[in-house]
C-alpha positions, 0 to 999 in steps of 0.5 A, a space after each residue: 500500500 502506497 503511503 500518501 495516496 487516497 483511495 479514489 472516490 466513486 462518483 456516478 456518471 451524470 445522466 442527462 434527461 428531463 429536468 436537467 437540460 435546456 428543454 425544461 426551461 423552454 416553458 418558462 421562457 415561452 411563458 415569460 415572452 407571452 406575459 411580456 407581450 400581453 403586458 406590453 399590448 395592454 399598456 400600449 392599448 390603454 396609453 394615449 398618444 401625445 401627438 395631435 390628430 391621432 385617431 385613438 387619441 381621446 384628449 383634446 388634440 385627437 380625432 376620436 370624435 370623428 373616428 368613434 362617433 362619426 365612424 371615420 376610417 384611417 388609411 395608411 397609404 394612398 393605395 388604400 383609396 377606394 376605386 369607387 369614390 362617389 359618396 366618399 370623403 377624404 380629409 387630409 392635413 398636409 404635415 408631410 410632403 406629398 409624393 408624385 404618386 400620392 398627388 396623382 391618387 388624390 386627384 383621381 379620387 376627386 375627379 372620380 366623384 369623391 370629396 377632398 377636404 384639405 385642412 391647413 394653417 401653414 402653406 404645406 398644402 399649396 403643393 397639392 392645390 397647385 397640382 389640382 389646378 386650383 387658384 386658391 392658396 393657404 397664406 400661412 400667416 396667423 389670423 387673429 380677432 380680438 372681438 369675435 373670438 373664443 377666449 383669445 384672439 388666436 381662436 377667431 370665429 368665422 361669422 359670415 357664410 355663403 347662402 347655402 351654409 347659412 340656410 343650413 343653420 350655421 351661424 358661427 364656427 371657431 378656428 384654432 390658430 388659423 391662417 386665411 385663403 388667398 387667390 380664392 374666387 369670391 363666389 367659391 368662398 363659403 366662410 369669412 372671418 369678422 371685419 375685426 380680424 387681421 393678419 398677424 404681420 399686417 394688423 389691417 382689419 378686414 374680412 378674410 376668406 377662411 373656407 372655400 369649395 371648388 368643383 373638380 371633375 365629378 367631385 369637389 375640393 373643400 378648403 379650411 384654413 385651420 388644420 385643428 378644425 376637426 380635433 376633439 376640442 374644436 369639432 364640438 364648438 359652436 357650429 363646427 360639427 354642422 359645418 363639417 357635415 355640410 362639406 361631406 357627401 350627402 348621406 355619408 355613412 360610417 366608412 365613407 369618411 376617410 382620414 389621410 393618416 400618411 401625411 400626419 407626423 407620428 411618435 413611436 407610441 403611435 406606430 406601436 398602436 398602429 401595429 397593435 391594431 393591425 394584429 387585432 384585425 388579423 387575429 379577428 380573421 378566423 383563418 389567421 386565428 386557426 393557423 396561429 392555434 395550429 402552430 401553437 398546438 404543434 409546438 407544444 405537442 412537439 415539445 412534450 413528444 421530445 420529452 417523452 422520448 427522452 424518458 423512454 
């Protein structure tokens, strides 16, 4: 017997199997991923966007009144414009520039019988007006009114209207930091500011055109010199809702009113909400739901079958 040598200690060989490999952590990982996705979706669904003109934005600067109460529908691309445009309306707020394809599609929408409503208080929409061959332009400088206004001069009221608009019961509409229209034919004007209003950099009181309407092809184009006219906090002021309704096609139903979403600026939250809405629409389709369930059951079945084979 050798001195200084310890006898070897027998250690059983480790066996791999259920409970010792990566496979056992798969349900935990999968469950965690699903939980994170669900919590994220719930948070995105409940949080409101801070951006103006967002459809699901219930606060003052959103468009939830139009989308939820009036049934307006957002479109993400000019390719979603319907082929049959009679009785349809497209509302556009030109915060982003138009591509050549978008200009052509918009013109086709109107000439085919649709109603285009352009809301702009800058001068970004002038590119569209020029393409459509209309003489009117958005001035860009602010209109103020110290007398006929709501709370402050930056919220002036339009108080004069064309005979057809006035006969329908419109007495006044409130504008939100608007501009005015220039180069517009007097017989095309449908709303004017009060004689006490003036442009910010001129301060010369006068009655300015703030809305107009032009025929184009088989349709027509309405211009409102205020991009905020349709947000939640404005559409319910004075006769704003009635005024907008008179610009829409007669008898327009939910789904006939389209909102151009591809010329609006968006935050990351808005893009997340869009993706969530698309996912909800996709899951509402029976074929898609059945397909996802089939994939889920196939994955779970394959996992348990693999573990069963290891046990045997």
